[in-house]
C-alpha positions in Angstrom: 0.0 0.0 0.0 1.4 3.4 -1.0 0.2 5.2 2.1 2.1 2.6 4.3 5.3 3.2 2.4 5.0 7.0 3.0 4.2 6.5 6.6 7.2 4.3 7.1 9.4 6.9 5.3 8.0 9.6 7.6 8.9 7.6 10.7 12.4 6.8 9.4 13.1 10.5 8.7 11.8 11.7 12.1 13.6 8.9 13.9 16.9 9.8 12.1 16.5 13.4 13.1 16.0 12.4 16.7 19.1 10.3 16.6 21.3 12.9 14.9 20.2 16.2 16.4 22.2 17.3 19.4 20.7 20.7 20.0 18.1 20.8 22.8 16.4 23.6 21.0 15.8 21.7 17.8 14.9 18.5 19.7 12.3 20.5 21.6 11.0 21.9 18.3 10.6 18.4 16.8 8.9 17.3 20.1 6.4 20.1 20.1 5.7 19.7 16.4 4.9 16.0 16.9 2.7 16.9 19.8 0.8 19.4 17.6 0.5 16.9 14.8 -1.0 14.4 17.2 -3.6 16.9 18.3 -4.5 17.7 14.7 -4.6 14.1 13.5 -6.9 13.1 16.4 -9.3 15.9 15.5 -9.1 14.9 11.8 -10.5 11.4 12.4 -13.8 12.8 13.8 -14.0 16.2 12.1 -12.3 15.5 8.8 -13.4 11.9 8.0 -16.5 11.9 10.1 -17.7 15.4 9.4 -18.5 16.0 13.1 -17.0 19.4 13.9 -16.0 19.6 17.5 -15.2 22.8 19.3 -14.5 21.0 22.6 -11.9 18.4 21.8 -9.9 19.6 24.8 -12.4 17.5 26.8 -10.7 14.3 25.8 -7.3 15.8 26.2 -8.1 16.9 29.7 -9.5 13.6 30.8 -6.3 11.8 29.6 -4.1 14.4 31.2 -5.9 14.4 34.6 -6.2 10.7 34.7 -2.4 10.3 34.1 -1.6 12.8 36.8 -4.2 11.5 39.4 -3.1 7.9 38.9 0.5 8.8 39.7 -0.2 11.3 42.6 -3.3 9.9 44.3 -3.0 6.2 43.6 0.8 5.7 43.3 0.7 4.0 39.9 3.7 3.7 37.7 3.4 6.1 34.7 3.7 3.3 32.2 0.8 1.6 33.8 -1.2 4.8 34.1 -0.7 5.5 30.4 -3.2 2.9 28.9 -5.6 3.6 31.7 -5.6 7.4 30.8 -6.1 6.6 27.2 -9.0 4.2 28.1 -10.6 6.9 30.2 -10.4 9.4 27.4 -11.9 6.9 25.0 -14.7 6.0 27.4 -15.7 9.6 27.9 -15.6 10.1 24.1 -18.0 7.1 23.7 -20.3 8.5 26.4 -20.4 11.9 24.8 -21.0 10.4 21.4 -23.8 8.2 22.7 -25.6 11.2 24.2 -25.2 13.5 21.2 -25.4 11.2 18.3 -28.4 9.2 19.6 -30.4 12.4 19.5 -29.2 13.3 16.0 -27.0 16.3 17.0 -24.6 17.4 14.3 -23.1 20.5 12.7 -23.2 23.6 14.9 -25.3 21.8 17.5 -22.7 19.1 18.0 -19.9 21.6 18.1 -21.6 23.7 20.8 -22.4 20.6 22.9 -18.8 19.5 22.9 -17.7 23.0 23.9 -20.3 22.9 26.7 -19.1 19.5 28.0 -15.5 20.8 28.0 -16.6 23.8 30.0 -18.5 21.6 32.5 -15.4 19.5 33.0 -13.2 22.6 33.5 -15.5 23.9 36.2 -15.5 20.5 37.9 -11.7 20.3 37.8 -11.5 23.8 39.3 -13.9 22.9 42.1 -12.9 19.4 43.2 -10.0 19.0 45.6 -9.2 15.6 44.1 -8.1 17.3 40.9 -6.1 20.0 42.7 -8.9 22.6 42.3 -7.6 25.9 40.9 -4.0 25.1 41.8 -3.8 22.0 39.5 -1.6 18.9 39.9 2.2 18.8 39.7 3.9 15.5 39.0 7.2 15.1 41.0 10.3 15.2 38.9 12.0 11.8 39.0 13.9 11.4 35.7 14.2 7.8 34.6 12.9 5.7 31.8 10.9 3.6 34.3 9.2 6.7 35.5 8.5 7.9 32.0 10.5 11.1 32.5 13.5 11.8 30.3 16.4 14.2 30.7 16.2 15.2 27.0 13.3 16.1 24.7 14.5 13.2 22.6 12.7 10.6 24.8 9.4 12.5 24.8 9.7 13.0 21.0 10.2 9.3 20.5 7.1 8.6 22.6 5.1 11.1 20.6 6.4 9.7 17.3 4.9 6.3 18.3 1.5 7.8 18.8 1.7 9.9 15.6 2.7 6.9 13.6 -0.3 5.0 15.1 -2.6 7.9 14.2 -1.3 8.0 10.7 -1.8 4.2 10.3 -5.4 4.5 11.6 -6.0 7.4 9.2 -4.6 5.4 6.3 -6.9 2.6 7.3 -9.9 4.9 7.3 -9.0 5.9 3.7 -9.1 2.3 2.4 -11.3 0.3 4.8 -15.0 -0.5 4.7 -15.4 1.3 8.0 -13.8 4.4 6.6 -16.1 4.2 3.5 -19.1 4.0 5.9 -17.8 6.9 7.9 -17.3 9.1 4.8 -20.8 8.1 3.5 -22.3 9.2 6.8 -20.4 12.4 6.6 -21.6 13.1 3.0 -25.3 12.0 3.4 -26.4 10.3 6.6 -29.9 9.4 5.3 -28.5 7.9 2.1 -26.0 5.9 4.1 -28.7 4.6 6.4 -30.8 3.6 3.4 -28.0 1.3 2.1 -27.7 -0.5 5.5 -25.0 1.6 7.3 -25.6 2.2 11.0 -24.7 5.9 11.5 -24.7 5.8 15.3 -22.3 2.9 15.4 -20.0 4.4 12.8 -19.9 7.8 14.5 -19.3 6.2 17.9 -16.3 4.3 16.4 -14.9 7.5 15.0 -15.3 9.5 18.2 -13.7 6.6 20.2 -10.6 6.6 17.9 -10.4 10.4 18.1 -10.8 10.5 21.8 -8.1 7.8 22.3 -5.5 9.8 20.4 -6.5 13.1 22.0 -6.2 11.6 25.5 -2.8 10.2 24.5 -1.7 13.7 23.7 -3.0 14.9 27.1 -1.1 12.0 28.8 2.1 13.1 26.9 1.6 16.7 28.0 1.6 15.7 31.7 4.8 13.7 31.3 6.5 16.4 29.3 5.7 19.4 31.6 4.9 17.6 34.9 1.9 19.9 35.5 -1.7 20.2 34.5 -4.5 22.5 35.6 -8.1 23.0 34.4 -7.3 26.0 32.2 -4.7 24.0 30.3 -6.6 20.7 30.2 -10.1 21.9 29.2 -9.4 25.4 27.8 -10.2 26.5 24.3 -6.5 26.7 23.3 -6.1 23.0 22.9 -9.3 22.7 20.8 -8.2 25.6 18.6 -4.8 24.1 18.0 -6.3 20.8 17.0 -8.9 22.0 14.5 -6.9 24.9 12.9 -4.1 22.6 12.0 -6.5 20.3 10.1 -8.3 23.1 8.3 -5.0 24.7 7.2 -3.6 21.4 6.1 -6.7 19.8 4.6 -9.8 18.2 6.1 -10.1 14.4 5.7 -6.6 13.9 4.3 -3.7 11.8 5.5 -1.0 14.4 5.4 -3.0 17.6 5.7 -2.9 17.6 9.6 0.8 16.9 9.5 1.6 19.8 7.2 -0.9 22.2 8.8 0.2 21.5 12.3 3.9 21.8 11.4 3.4 25.0 9.5 1.4 26.6 12.3 3.8 25.6 15.0 6.8 26.8 13.1 5.0 30.1 12.4 4.2 30.5 16.0 7.8 29.9 17.1 9.0 32.3 14.5 6.7 35.1 15.6 7.5 34.5 19.3 11.2 34.9 18.5 10.6 37.9 16.3 8.1 39.8 18.5 8.6 38.3 21.9 6.0 36.8 24.2 3.2 39.1 23.2 -0.1 37.8 24.8 -2.5 36.4 22.3 -0.3 36.8 19.3 -0.4 33.2 18.3 -4.2 33.2 18.3 -4.2 36.3 16.1 -1.9 34.5 13.7 -4.1 31.4 13.7 -7.1 33.6 12.9 -5.4 35.4 10.1 -4.0 32.2 8.5 -7.4 30.5 8.8 -9.2 33.4 7.1 -6.7 33.3 4.2 -6.9 29.5 3.9 -10.7 29.6 3.8 -10.7 32.4 1.3 -8.0 31.2 -1.2 -7.3 27.5 -0.3 -10.6 25.9 0.9 -9.0 22.5 0.5 -6.0 23.4 2.6 -2.3 23.1 1.8 -2.7 19.6 0.4 -5.3 20.8 -2.1 -3.4 24.0 -3.0 -2.6 22.8 -6.5 -6.2 22.1 -7.4 -7.3 25.4 -5.7 -4.8 27.5 -7.7 -5.8 25.8 -10.9 -9.5 26.5 -10.2 -8.8 30.1 -9.3 -6.9 30.6 -12.5 -9.5 28.8 -14.6 -6.9 26.2 -15.7 -8.7 23.1 -14.3 -10.9 22.4 -17.3 -11.7 18.9 -16.3 -13.2 20.1 -13.0 -15.1 22.9 -14.7 -16.4 20.5 -17.4 -17.4 17.8 -15.0 -20.7 19.3 -13.9 -21.7 20.0 -17.5 -20.8 16.5 -18.5 -22.7 15.0 -15.6 -25.8 17.1 -16.4 -25.6 16.1 -20.1 -25.4 12.4 -19.1 -28.4 12.8 -16.8 -30.4 14.6 -19.5 -29.6 11.8 -22.0 -30.6 9.1 -19.5 -33.9 10.9 -18.8 -34.6 11.2 -22.5 -34.1 7.4 -23.0 -36.6 6.7 -20.2 
């Protein structure tokens, strides 16, 4: 499979960089880029392939992050043991939210607002409950060792993130070619038509949100291990949700490499502006907004669809322009025969 070859090549290139790079700055850059890619790829599974636009994806991130921190601090678990439990908790919450929303047919702006509301509810709970550290948050003690899932160099965390990114890419490639992926895209395009041919929309969307929640909670778990701290504002705030969805929109919805390109470009741009203008508050969000406006206006298919969008703007894509006329002519001819 062609996608598999490209995914393996991507993994080899990033792994080579992690082995050869010695600068802590560049290792941190690769680590945070992979972290942003994981956020975007997890959102892409539900929003890009499933067409369910979520504004509250930080909910699953926060559940994974808090579960990882609580398991270590409150229950004394080893971080490696807490990791699958944190991912399972994020997946379970995703399925529960999906069962509530999809069963009642919520989609589009309604689904987006409901996910945003759930994220806000969890943020308020995290601020209020002593078990979660309330407004202070939770700080994981620094005990650097591989057994404690804490590394002295960003190289270790980047390797862990690369494993999850590779898994997300493989799942995305599977969605592009599998029967489940075809069902998911059919539900996205026309839910009633998909139901008419025997597809169960509820089951398909629940599978998509489970996969998406699993990778999002994995990103939250990685965040806790990287920074040894989490609070309600970070875990369930809008910043995480915005980072996840903007990378996909910039790169290309429902594509394999769009979230990778979009997330990498946005993170590199954010780092460049921070170095150029300093730590101006809110500057990264302003840049995200400006880039998003330009992408929507001139590249509606994202970076991965830039070629087709440019040809369409210049009137060079004659095949695309002629396709609707040809289809209409074929339909007219068929009707005439009938």
